Kinemage of the C-alpha trace (Angstrom):
@kinemage 1
@onewidth
@group {chain A} dominant
@subgroup {mainchain}
@vectorlist {calphas} color= white
{ca met a 1} P 64.993 -73.210 123.884
{ca lys a 2} L 67.783 -70.649 124.173
{ca gly a 3} L 70.757 -72.735 122.271
{ca phe a 4} L 73.336 -75.344 123.646
{ca lys a 5} L 75.935 -75.656 126.524
{ca leu a 6} L 78.442 -77.852 124.698
{ca pro a 7} L 80.571 -80.540 126.378
{ca asn a 8} L 83.271 -78.118 126.602
{ca gly a 9} L 80.930 -75.574 128.598
{ca ala a 10} L 80.830 -73.152 125.892
{ca glu a 11} L 77.183 -71.667 125.380
{ca arg a 12} L 76.409 -71.399 121.627
{ca ser a 13} L 73.168 -70.379 119.684
{ca pro a 14} L 73.633 -71.638 116.271
{ca asp a 15} L 71.110 -69.960 113.819
{ca ala a 16} L 69.480 -73.318 112.539
{ca ser a 17} L 69.939 -76.567 114.278
{ca trp a 18} L 68.883 -80.271 114.894
{ca val a 19} L 68.966 -82.641 117.670
{ca lys a 20} L 67.859 -86.466 117.060
{ca met a 21} L 64.783 -86.916 118.773
{ca glu a 22} L 65.875 -89.726 120.993
{ca arg a 23} L 68.585 -87.105 122.292
{ca trp a 24} L 66.158 -84.563 122.760
{ca asn a 25} L 63.709 -86.724 124.500
{ca ala a 26} L 66.254 -87.811 127.081
{ca leu a 27} L 66.350 -84.158 128.347
{ca ser a 28} L 64.361 -83.040 131.332
{ca glu a 29} L 62.065 -80.472 130.758
{ca ala a 30} L 64.373 -77.921 132.546
{ca glu a 31} L 67.252 -78.665 130.713
{ca lys a 32} L 65.184 -78.093 127.389
{ca glu a 33} L 64.038 -74.734 128.902
{ca arg a 34} L 67.603 -73.567 129.348
{ca phe a 35} L 70.875 -74.095 126.981
{ca ala a 36} L 70.402 -77.601 126.103
{ca pro a 37} L 73.131 -79.552 127.931
{ca leu a 38} L 74.464 -81.117 124.351
{ca cys a 39} L 75.831 -80.641 121.145
{ca pro a 40} L 73.389 -80.560 118.228
{ca asp a 41} L 73.552 -83.296 115.604
{ca phe a 42} L 73.615 -80.594 112.936
{ca val a 43} L 74.217 -76.854 112.965
{ca ile a 44} L 73.941 -74.057 110.226
{ca glu a 45} L 75.579 -70.674 110.824
{ca leu a 46} L 74.721 -67.995 108.438
{ca met a 47} L 77.203 -65.095 107.860
{ca ser a 48} L 76.017 -61.654 108.594
{ca pro a 49} L 78.175 -58.802 107.190
{ca ser a 50} L 79.740 -58.076 110.718
{ca asp a 51} L 80.641 -61.780 111.610
{ca ser a 52} L 84.348 -62.500 111.346
{ca leu a 53} L 84.868 -65.603 109.128
{ca glu a 54} L 87.687 -66.891 111.511
{ca lys a 55} L 85.794 -66.401 114.377
{ca thr a 56} L 82.900 -68.203 112.285
{ca arg a 57} L 85.074 -71.000 111.397
{ca thr a 58} L 86.609 -71.613 114.859
{ca lys a 59} L 82.911 -71.786 116.040
{ca met a 60} L 81.927 -74.731 113.489
{ca arg a 61} L 85.042 -76.607 114.087
{ca glu a 62} L 84.318 -76.414 117.938
{ca tyr a 63} L 80.693 -77.808 116.988
{ca met a 64} L 82.315 -80.841 115.434
{ca glu a 65} L 84.791 -81.188 118.289
{ca asn a 66} L 81.896 -81.511 120.927
{ca gly a 67} L 79.674 -83.964 118.817
{ca ala a 68} L 77.843 -82.629 115.823
{ca arg a 69} L 77.855 -84.830 112.944
{ca leu a 70} L 77.303 -82.057 110.368
{ca gly a 71} L 77.496 -78.220 110.093
{ca trp a 72} L 77.013 -75.874 107.175
{ca leu a 73} L 78.799 -72.514 107.407
{ca ile a 74} L 76.707 -70.025 104.809
{ca asn a 75} L 78.815 -67.370 103.600
{ca arg a 76} L 76.636 -64.830 101.642
{ca gly a 77} L 79.001 -62.513 100.755
{ca gln a 78} L 81.199 -65.063 98.768
{ca gln a 79} L 78.383 -66.943 97.855
{ca gln a 80} L 80.099 -69.901 99.720
{ca val a 81} L 79.361 -72.903 101.508
{ca glu a 82} L 81.512 -74.417 103.886
{ca ile a 83} L 80.487 -77.899 104.919
{ca tyr a 84} L 81.942 -79.400 108.221
{ca his a 85} L 82.398 -82.885 109.113
{ca pro a 86} L 84.039 -84.748 112.204
{ca asn a 87} L 87.740 -85.915 111.537
{ca arg a 88} L 87.581 -84.579 107.771
{ca glu a 89} L 88.524 -81.790 105.554
{ca val a 90} L 86.303 -78.646 105.124
{ca glu a 91} L 84.513 -78.998 101.860
{ca ile a 92} L 83.869 -75.800 100.123
{ca leu a 93} L 81.128 -75.068 97.687
{ca gln a 94} L 80.716 -72.037 95.372
{ca ser a 95} L 77.349 -70.740 94.418
{ca pro a 96} L 75.383 -74.302 95.185
{ca lys a 97} L 71.782 -74.141 94.268
{ca ser a 98} L 70.884 -76.222 97.324
{ca leu a 99} L 72.512 -78.329 100.076
{ca ser a 100} L 71.405 -81.631 101.540
{ca arg a 101} L 72.929 -84.433 103.157
{ca glu a 102} L 71.012 -87.784 103.157
{ca asp a 103} L 73.299 -89.702 105.967
{ca val a 104} L 72.740 -86.858 108.572
{ca leu a 105} L 68.776 -85.468 107.408
{ca pro a 106} L 67.372 -88.099 105.548
{ca gly a 107} L 64.705 -85.927 102.956
{ca phe a 108} L 66.102 -82.254 104.063
{ca val a 109} L 66.957 -80.103 101.326
{ca leu a 110} L 67.834 -76.207 101.306
{ca asp a 111} L 67.163 -74.349 98.662
{ca leu a 112} L 69.589 -71.416 98.206
{ca val a 113} L 68.917 -69.909 95.274
{ca glu a 114} L 67.179 -66.942 97.289
{ca ile a 115} L 69.875 -66.717 99.477
{ca trp a 116} L 72.344 -65.804 96.812
């Protein structure tokens, strides 16, 4: 899979993503081979030094507006993580050691110690 074609028509390729199995299985094999016509349930964007913070924040808001349930924007330069949920204020964490969200991804924990 190359990425996602969001409901608004934008084509996006997050650094990491997750889609509920029943949503993924509802796609045809051809749809799975191209930009899948859906928004992932969960996305991670890891900022590189050349990324614009404002452009990446706009992309994260776009994911939320198109159906994502959770997004993490990891900013290594600032050692911050911005946590996005639909219809909620962005939560900013400074230098967290790990991230998890049991409500969206039960049992998943991202260890950030080596990233910082």
